[in-house]
VEXKOLFI-46516 format. One record per residue (C-alpha): residue in one letter; x, y, z; chain; residue number from 1. Coordinates in steps of 0.5 Angstrom, whole numbers, plus 500, padded with zeros to 3 digits. Layout:
<nodes>
<"A" <X Y Z> "A" NUM>
...
</nodes>
This chain:
<nodes>
<"M" <331 187 291> "A" 1>
<"F" <331 193 298> "A" 2>
<"D" <325 197 295> "A" 3>
<"N" <321 196 301> "A" 4>
<"L" <327 196 307> "A" 5>
<"S" <329 202 303> "A" 6>
<"E" <322 206 304> "A" 7>
<"R" <322 204 311> "A" 8>
<"L" <329 206 313> "A" 9>
<"A" <329 212 310> "A" 10>
<"S" <322 213 313> "A" 11>
<"T" <325 213 320> "A" 12>
<"V" <331 217 318> "A" 13>
<"Q" <326 223 316> "A" 14>
<"K" <323 223 323> "A" 15>
<"L" <329 223 325> "A" 16>
<"K" <331 230 322> "A" 17>
<"G" <326 233 325> "A" 18>
<"Q" <329 232 332> "A" 19>
<"G" <334 237 335> "A" 20>
<"R" <337 231 340> "A" 21>
<"L" <337 224 340> "A" 22>
<"T" <333 221 346> "A" 23>
<"E" <332 215 349> "A" 24>
<"A" <326 215 347> "A" 25>
<"N" <326 217 340> "A" 26>
<"I" <332 212 339> "A" 27>
<"E" <326 207 342> "A" 28>
<"D" <321 209 336> "A" 29>
<"A" <326 209 330> "A" 30>
<"L" <329 203 333> "A" 31>
<"R" <322 200 333> "A" 32>
<"D" <322 202 325> "A" 33>
<"V" <328 199 324> "A" 34>
<"R" <325 193 327> "A" 35>
<"R" <319 193 324> "A" 36>
<"A" <323 194 317> "A" 37>
<"L" <327 188 318> "A" 38>
<"L" <322 183 320> "A" 39>
<"E" <318 186 313> "A" 40>
<"A" <323 184 309> "A" 41>
<"D" <323 177 311> "A" 42>
<"V" <329 177 316> "A" 43>
<"A" <331 171 320> "A" 44>
<"L" <327 174 328> "A" 45>
<"A" <334 171 331> "A" 46>
<"V" <338 176 326> "A" 47>
<"V" <333 182 328> "A" 48>
<"R" <334 181 335> "A" 49>
<"E" <341 181 334> "A" 50>
<"F" <341 187 330> "A" 51>
<"I" <337 192 334> "A" 52>
<"A" <342 189 340> "A" 53>
<"E" <348 193 336> "A" 54>
<"V" <344 198 334> "A" 55>
<"K" <341 200 340> "A" 56>
<"Q" <348 199 345> "A" 57>
<"K" <351 204 340> "A" 58>
<"A" <346 209 339> "A" 59>
<"L" <345 210 346> "A" 60>
<"G" <353 212 346> "A" 61>
<"E" <354 219 348> "A" 62>
<"E" <357 221 340> "A" 63>
<"V" <349 220 337> "A" 64>
<"L" <346 224 344> "A" 65>
<"T" <349 230 343> "A" 66>
<"S" <350 230 336> "A" 67>
<"L" <348 235 331> "A" 68>
<"D" <345 231 327> "A" 69>
<"P" <342 225 330> "A" 70>
<"G" <339 223 323> "A" 71>
<"Q" <346 222 320> "A" 72>
<"V" <349 219 326> "A" 73>
<"F" <344 213 327> "A" 74>
<"I" <344 212 319> "A" 75>
<"R" <352 211 319> "A" 76>
<"I" <350 206 327> "A" 77>
<"V" <345 202 321> "A" 78>
<"N" <349 202 315> "A" 79>
<"D" <355 199 319> "A" 80>
<"E" <351 194 322> "A" 81>
<"L" <349 192 315> "A" 82>
<"V" <355 191 313> "A" 83>
<"T" <358 187 320> "A" 84>
<"V" <351 183 318> "A" 85>
<"M" <352 181 311> "A" 86>
<"G" <359 180 312> "A" 87>
<"A" <365 186 313> "A" 88>
<"H" <367 185 305> "A" 89>
<"N" <367 181 299> "A" 90>
<"E" <371 174 300> "A" 91>
<"A" <374 172 293> "A" 92>
<"L" <374 165 290> "A" 93>
<"D" <380 162 292> "A" 94>
<"L" <383 159 286> "A" 95>
<"A" <389 159 289> "A" 96>
<"A" <390 151 288> "A" 97>
<"Q" <394 146 283> "A" 98>
<"P" <391 146 276> "A" 99>
<"P" <384 145 274> "A" 100>
<"A" <381 148 281> "A" 101>
<"V" <374 145 281> "A" 102>
<"I" <368 149 284> "A" 103>
<"L" <363 145 286> "A" 104>
<"M" <355 148 286> "A" 105>
<"A" <349 146 291> "A" 106>
<"G" <342 147 291> "A" 107>
<"L" <334 145 291> "A" 108>
<"Q" <331 145 283> "A" 109>
<"G" <329 152 281> "A" 110>
<"A" <335 155 284> "A" 111>
<"G" <338 158 278> "A" 112>
<"K" <345 153 278> "A" 113>
<"T" <346 151 271> "A" 114>
<"T" <345 158 269> "A" 115>
<"T" <350 160 274> "A" 116>
<"V" <355 156 273> "A" 117>
<"A" <355 159 265> "A" 118>
<"K" <355 166 269> "A" 119>
<"L" <361 164 274> "A" 120>
<"A" <365 160 267> "A" 121>
<"K" <365 168 264> "A" 122>
<"H" <366 171 270> "A" 123>
<"L" <372 167 270> "A" 124>
<"R" <374 169 263> "A" 125>
<"E" <373 176 264> "A" 126>
<"R" <376 177 270> "A" 127>
<"H" <382 172 271> "A" 128>
<"K" <383 170 265> "A" 129>
<"K" <381 163 266> "A" 130>
<"K" <380 157 262> "A" 131>
<"S" <373 154 265> "A" 132>
<"L" <370 146 263> "A" 133>
<"L" <363 146 265> "A" 134>
<"V" <360 139 266> "A" 135>
<"S" <353 137 268> "A" 136>
<"C" <352 131 274> "A" 137>
<"D" <344 132 274> "A" 138>
<"I" <342 125 271> "A" 139>
<"Y" <335 125 273> "A" 140>
<"R" <334 131 268> "A" 141>
<"P" <337 131 261> "A" 142>
<"A" <334 137 259> "A" 143>
<"A" <339 140 265> "A" 144>
<"I" <345 136 260> "A" 145>
<"E" <343 140 254> "A" 146>
<"Q" <341 147 258> "A" 147>
<"L" <349 147 260> "A" 148>
<"K" <351 145 253> "A" 149>
<"T" <347 150 251> "A" 150>
<"L" <350 156 256> "A" 151>
<"A" <357 153 255> "A" 152>
<"G" <357 155 248> "A" 153>
<"Q" <354 162 249> "A" 154>
<"V" <360 164 254> "A" 155>
<"D" <366 161 250> "A" 156>
<"A" <366 156 255> "A" 157>
<"E" <368 148 255> "A" 158>
<"F" <363 143 255> "A" 159>
<"F" <365 137 257> "A" 160>
<"P" <358 131 256> "A" 161>
<"S" <356 126 260> "A" 162>
<"S" <348 122 260> "A" 163>
<"I" <343 120 264> "A" 164>
<"D" <345 112 264> "A" 165>
<"Q" <353 115 268> "A" 166>
<"K" <354 115 275> "A" 167>
<"P" <355 122 278> "A" 168>
<"T" <361 121 282> "A" 169>
<"E" <364 118 276> "A" 170>
<"I" <362 123 270> "A" 171>
<"A" <365 129 276> "A" 172>
<"Q" <372 124 276> "A" 173>
<"A" <372 124 268> "A" 174>
<"A" <371 132 268> "A" 175>
<"L" <377 132 272> "A" 176>
<"D" <382 128 269> "A" 177>
<"Y" <379 131 262> "A" 178>
<"A" <381 138 265> "A" 179>
<"R" <388 136 268> "A" 180>
<"R" <391 132 260> "A" 181>
<"H" <388 139 256> "A" 182>
<"Y" <391 144 261> "A" 183>
<"I" <384 148 264> "A" 184>
<"D" <385 152 270> "A" 185>
<"V" <377 151 273> "A" 186>
<"V" <372 145 273> "A" 187>
<"L" <365 147 274> "A" 188>
<"V" <361 141 276> "A" 189>
<"D" <353 142 276> "A" 190>
<"T" <350 137 280> "A" 191>
<"A" <342 135 281> "A" 192>
<"G" <337 140 284> "A" 193>
<"R" <331 136 288> "A" 194>
<"L" <324 140 291> "A" 195>
<"H" <327 139 298> "A" 196>
<"I" <332 136 302> "A" 197>
<"D" <333 129 303> "A" 198>
<"A" <338 124 304> "A" 199>
<"E" <339 121 298> "A" 200>
<"M" <341 128 294> "A" 201>
<"M" <345 130 301> "A" 202>
<"G" <349 123 300> "A" 203>
<"E" <350 123 292> "A" 204>
<"I" <352 131 292> "A" 205>
<"Q" <357 129 299> "A" 206>
<"Q" <360 121 294> "A" 207>
<"I" <362 128 288> "A" 208>
<"H" <365 132 293> "A" 209>
<"A" <369 127 296> "A" 210>
<"A" <371 124 288> "A" 211>
<"V" <373 131 286> "A" 212>
<"K" <375 135 293> "A" 213>
<"P" <373 142 290> "A" 214>
<"V" <377 148 293> "A" 215>
<"E" <370 151 292> "A" 216>
<"T" <364 148 294> "A" 217>
<"L" <358 153 293> "A" 218>
<"F" <351 154 295> "A" 219>
<"V" <346 158 290> "A" 220>
<"V" <339 159 293> "A" 221>
<"D" <333 163 291> "A" 222>
<"S" <333 171 294> "A" 223>
<"M" <326 171 293> "A" 224>
<"T" <325 166 299> "A" 225>
<"G" <327 170 304> "A" 226>
<"Q" <330 167 311> "A" 227>
<"D" <328 160 308> "A" 228>
<"A" <334 161 304> "A" 229>
<"A" <338 162 310> "A" 230>
<"V" <335 155 313> "A" 231>
<"T" <336 151 307> "A" 232>
<"A" <343 154 306> "A" 233>
<"R" <344 151 314> "A" 234>
<"A" <342 144 312> "A" 235>
<"F" <347 144 307> "A" 236>
<"D" <353 146 310> "A" 237>
<"E" <351 141 315> "A" 238>
<"A" <352 136 310> "A" 239>
<"L" <358 139 305> "A" 240>
<"P" <363 144 307> "A" 241>
<"L" <361 150 304> "A" 242>
<"T" <365 156 302> "A" 243>
<"G" <360 161 300> "A" 244>
<"V" <353 162 298> "A" 245>
<"V" <351 165 291> "A" 246>
<"L" <343 169 292> "A" 247>
<"T" <340 169 285> "A" 248>
<"K" <334 173 282> "A" 249>
<"T" <335 179 286> "A" 250>
<"D" <332 183 281> "A" 251>
<"G" <325 179 282> "A" 252>
<"D" <320 182 288> "A" 253>
<"A" <325 180 294> "A" 254>
<"R" <325 183 300> "A" 255>
<"G" <332 182 303> "A" 256>
<"G" <331 177 308> "A" 257>
<"A" <336 172 305> "A" 258>
<"A" <342 178 304> "A" 259>
<"L" <342 179 311> "A" 260>
<"S" <340 172 315> "A" 261>
<"I" <345 167 311> "A" 262>
<"R" <352 170 313> "A" 263>
<"Q" <349 170 321> "A" 264>
<"I" <346 164 321> "A" 265>
<"T" <351 160 316> "A" 266>
<"G" <357 163 318> "A" 267>
<"K" <358 163 310> "A" 268>
<"P" <359 169 306> "A" 269>
<"I" <355 171 301> "A" 270>
<"K" <361 171 294> "A" 271>
<"F" <356 173 288> "A" 272>
<"M" <349 176 287> "A" 273>
<"G" <345 175 280> "A" 274>
<"A" <340 178 277> "A" 275>
<"G" <336 175 271> "A" 276>
<"E" <337 170 266> "A" 277>
<"K" <342 173 262> "A" 278>
<"V" <350 170 262> "A" 279>
<"D" <353 177 264> "A" 280>
<"A" <348 179 270> "A" 281>
<"L" <353 176 276> "A" 282>
<"E" <356 180 281> "A" 283>
<"A" <361 180 286> "A" 284>
<"F" <358 181 293> "A" 285>
<"H" <360 187 297> "A" 286>
<"P" <358 188 303> "A" 287>
<"E" <359 195 304> "A" 288>
<"R" <356 197 297> "A" 289>
<"V" <349 193 298> "A" 290>
<"A" <349 196 305> "A" 291>
<"S" <349 203 301> "A" 292>
<"R" <343 201 296> "A" 293>
<"I" <339 199 302> "A" 294>
<"L" <340 206 306> "A" 295>
<"G" <339 210 298> "A" 296>
<"M" <345 212 297> "A" 297>
<"G" <347 208 291> "A" 298>
<"D" <353 204 290> "A" 299>
<"V" <358 208 285> "A" 300>
<"L" <363 203 284> "A" 301>
<"S" <359 198 283> "A" 302>
<"L" <356 202 277> "A" 303>
<"V" <363 204 275> "A" 304>
<"E" <365 197 274> "A" 305>
<"E" <359 195 269> "A" 306>
<"V" <361 201 265> "A" 307>
<"Q" <367 199 265> "A" 308>
<"Q" <366 191 263> "A" 309>
<"K" <360 192 259> "A" 310>
<"T" <361 198 255> "A" 311>
<"D" <364 197 248> "A" 312>
<"L" <369 202 249> "A" 313>
<"A" <371 202 241> "A" 314>
<"R" <364 204 240> "A" 315>
<"A" <364 209 245> "A" 316>
<"E" <370 212 242> "A" 317>
<"K" <367 211 235> "A" 318>
<"L" <361 216 237> "A" 319>
<"A" <366 221 241> "A" 320>
<"K" <370 222 234> "A" 321>
<"K" <364 222 229> "A" 322>
<"V" <360 228 234> "A" 323>
<"K" <366 231 235> "A" 324>
<"K" <367 232 227> "A" 325>
<"G" <360 235 227> "A" 326>
<"K" <357 229 224> "A" 327>
<"S" <349 228 226> "A" 328>
<"F" <347 223 232> "A" 329>
<"D" <343 218 228> "A" 330>
<"F" <339 213 229> "A" 331>
<"N" <343 208 229> "A" 332>
<"D" <347 212 234> "A" 333>
<"L" <341 212 239> "A" 334>
<"K" <339 205 237> "A" 335>
<"D" <347 203 240> "A" 336>
<"Q" <346 206 247> "A" 337>
<"F" <339 203 248> "A" 338>
<"E" <343 197 247> "A" 339>
<"Q" <349 198 252> "A" 340>
<"M" <344 200 257> "A" 341>
<"Q" <341 194 257> "A" 342>
<"N" <347 191 257> "A" 343>
<"M" <349 194 264> "A" 344>
<"G" <341 192 267> "A" 345>
<"G" <337 197 263> "A" 346>
<"M" <335 203 267> "A" 347>
<"S" <332 200 274> "A" 348>
<"G" <339 197 274> "A" 349>
<"L" <342 204 273> "A" 350>
<"I" <338 207 278> "A" 351>
<"D" <339 203 284> "A" 352>
<"K" <346 204 284> "A" 353>
<"L" <346 212 283> "A" 354>
<"P" <346 216 289> "A" 355>
<"G" <339 219 292> "A" 356>
<"M" <335 215 287> "A" 357>
<"G" <331 211 292> "A" 358>
<"K" <326 215 293> "A" 359>
<"M" <324 217 286> "A" 360>
<"S" <326 211 283> "A" 361>
<"A" <320 207 281> "A" 362>
<"Q" <317 214 279> "A" 363>
<"I" <322 214 274> "A" 364>
<"K" <322 206 273> "A" 365>
<"D" <314 208 271> "A" 366>
<"K" <316 213 266> "A" 367>
<"V" <323 210 263> "A" 368>
<"N" <322 203 264> "A" 369>
<"D" <327 197 260> "A" 370>
<"R" <319 195 257> "A" 371>
<"E" <320 203 254> "A" 372>
<"I" <327 202 252> "A" 373>
<"R" <324 196 248> "A" 374>
<"R" <319 198 245> "A" 375>
<"M" <324 204 242> "A" 376>
<"I" <329 199 239> "A" 377>
<"A" <323 195 236> "A" 378>
<"I" <321 201 233> "A" 379>
<"I" <328 204 230> "A" 380>
<"N" <329 197 228> "A" 381>
<"S" <322 198 223> "A" 382>
<"M" <326 204 220> "A" 383>
<"T" <329 203 213> "A" 384>
<"P" <338 204 213> "A" 385>
<"K" <337 210 210> "A" 386>
<"E" <331 211 215> "A" 387>
<"R" <336 211 221> "A" 388>
<"A" <342 214 218> "A" 389>
<"F" <337 221 215> "A" 390>
<"P" <333 222 220> "A" 391>
<"D" <330 228 217> "A" 392>
<"I" <327 224 211> "A" 393>
<"I" <322 222 215> "A" 394>
<"K" <315 225 215> "A" 395>
<"G" <307 222 216> "A" 396>
<"S" <307 216 210> "A" 397>
<"R" <314 214 213> "A" 398>
<"K" <311 215 220> "A" 399>
<"K" <305 211 218> "A" 400>
<"R" <309 205 216> "A" 401>
<"I" <314 205 221> "A" 402>
<"A" <309 205 227> "A" 403>
<"S" <305 199 222> "A" 404>
<"G" <312 195 223> "A" 405>
<"C" <313 196 230> "A" 406>
<"G" <306 194 232> "A" 407>
<"L" <305 201 235> "A" 408>
<"Q" <302 208 234> "A" 409>
<"V" <304 215 230> "A" 410>
<"Q" <305 218 237> "A" 411>
<"D" <310 213 239> "A" 412>
<"V" <314 214 232> "A" 413>
<"N" <314 222 233> "A" 414>
<"R" <316 222 241> "A" 415>
<"L" <323 217 239> "A" 416>
<"M" <324 222 233> "A" 417>
<"K" <323 227 239> "A" 418>
<"Q" <329 224 243> "A" 419>
<"Q" <333 224 237> "A" 420>
<"L" <333 230 237> "A" 421>
<"Q" <334 233 243> "A" 422>
<"M" <339 228 243> "A" 423>
<"K" <342 230 237> "A" 424>
<"K" <342 237 239> "A" 425>
<"M" <346 235 247> "A" 426>
<"M" <351 232 242> "A" 427>
<"K" <352 238 238> "A" 428>
<"K" <354 242 245> "A" 429>
<"M" <358 237 247> "A" 430>
<"S" <362 237 242> "A" 431>
<"K" <361 246 242> "A" 432>
<"G" <363 247 249> "A" 433>
<"G" <364 240 253> "A" 434>
<"M" <360 236 259> "A" 435>
<"A" <357 243 262> "A" 436>
<"A" <354 245 256> "A" 437>
<"M" <351 239 255> "A" 438>
<"M" <348 239 261> "A" 439>
<"R" <345 246 261> "A" 440>
<"G" <343 243 254> "A" 441>
<"M" <340 237 258> "A" 442>
<"Q" <336 243 264> "A" 443>
<"G" <328 240 264> "A" 444>
<"T" <330 233 261> "A" 445>
<"L" <333 230 268> "A" 446>
<"P" <330 229 274> "A" 447>
<"P" <330 234 280> "A" 448>
<"G" <337 235 283> "A" 449>
<"M" <341 232 277> "A" 450>
<"G" <342 237 273> "A" 451>
<"P" <347 244 273> "A" 452>
<"G" <347 245 280> "A" 453>
<"G" <345 239 282> "A" 454>
<"P" <349 233 286> "A" 455>
<"G" <356 233 282> "A" 456>
<"F" <354 239 277> "A" 457>
</nodes>
C-alpha cells in the first residue's frame, strides 16, 4: 500500500546520511522531498501542511542540528509525526455493553462492507471468543443478502434471514430481538451502499441507527480512493456518530493517502485494515506499526501475531517430529509449507513486514511472487500420492506427465524438484545441528544480508 511513499522517504533519508551535520538549508531540502512524497501519495493538502510544519519545528531543534547521525534523528521525527497523524495507538472495538452489542457498518457501494462484516465476525470469534449474528439490511441488492449468507457459513457465524420486501429498520430490530433470545454476543448489521452520498441513503441509515443503538458505527472505505476517502468519511460522520473507520483493499495499488488523511480530517480512529477478499485478511490498525512499514523498518510485531494465529501448530509440530526422526522432507510437506505461507498473505505480505526489505521487495516479489507459489502447488497437485511421498522416483516420463497435467513445462517441474531437494537438505542439517547449521545450508539462497552474519544471526 505504501510502496511509492516508502521509496521516496527512503531516498530522502539516504541524502541526509551523506551530511556531516544538518543545517536549515538541507532540512529545507529534505522537507521539500517529504512534502512532494506525501502529495504524490494523495494525502490531503491540509494534512501535508500541518505534518511538514510539525516536522520542521522539531527538526530545527538543537538535538538534530548537533546530531552525529542527522539522518537517523530526522527519520525518527518523521516516524513520530506519522504515528501522531494516524492516531498514536490502536483503538479496539468497544464491546463493553449488555449483550448483544450491535456493530453497524456504513459506507459507499463497492467499498467492501459485506466482506468486512464476515471478516469482523471471524475476528470476534477467534480473538474475543464472541458469537456473532450477521444480518443484511440491503434490500436494494438481493445478491448482497445471499453473499452475506454464504460468508456467514464460511466464518462459522449465525445468519439472520431478510428479504427485499421488508423495511431495513424492521430487519435490524428483528435481528436484535432474535439475538437477545438466543444469547448471541454481537450483532453485525450490514447496510445498503450507494454510488454516492445522498439524502435518502443517510436518512435510512440514521433510522437503522436509532432503532438498534449500536455500540460501534464503523465506516468502511476503499483505501484506493486516497484523500477522497477522508472527505466521504467526514460526510458520513456529519450524519452518523461514527466510532471508527475500516480501510479496505490495502493490498491494491493504493498510495496511502487515505490512511494518512482520515484521522486528521474526521477525528475518527482507523480500527482495522483489510487486504484482499479472504475472510481472514483483516488486521487491527496499529499506527506505530504502519509508520514503521512506511519508513521501511518492517512490522515484526504484526508478523509474529500473524504467524501465531495463522500457522497450524499441529501440522508444524508433526513436521518437526518427522524431521527429528530423520524422515525425508517430501512434496506433501513442501505443499503444506506453501499453503501456510498463502494463509499469511503470501510472499508479498510477509516481505512487507520484514525489516530492511523495503528497497528489495519489488525485486524479490518478481522472483518469488504469489503467482509462482500457486504454480508450484499446481505441479504438486499433478503428482500421484506415491510421487509426492517418494520424490526420487520422479524421472523423465513422470516429469512429462506431471508437467502436462498442470499445463506447465518440464523445466518448471525440475525447478520445483531442485527446491524440494534444497529444503530436504536444510531440514536434515537443522535436525542435526540446529538453526545455525540450517542457515549455513541456506547460504546463497537468501537475499543479501539475510544469511549468517546478517540481521538477527
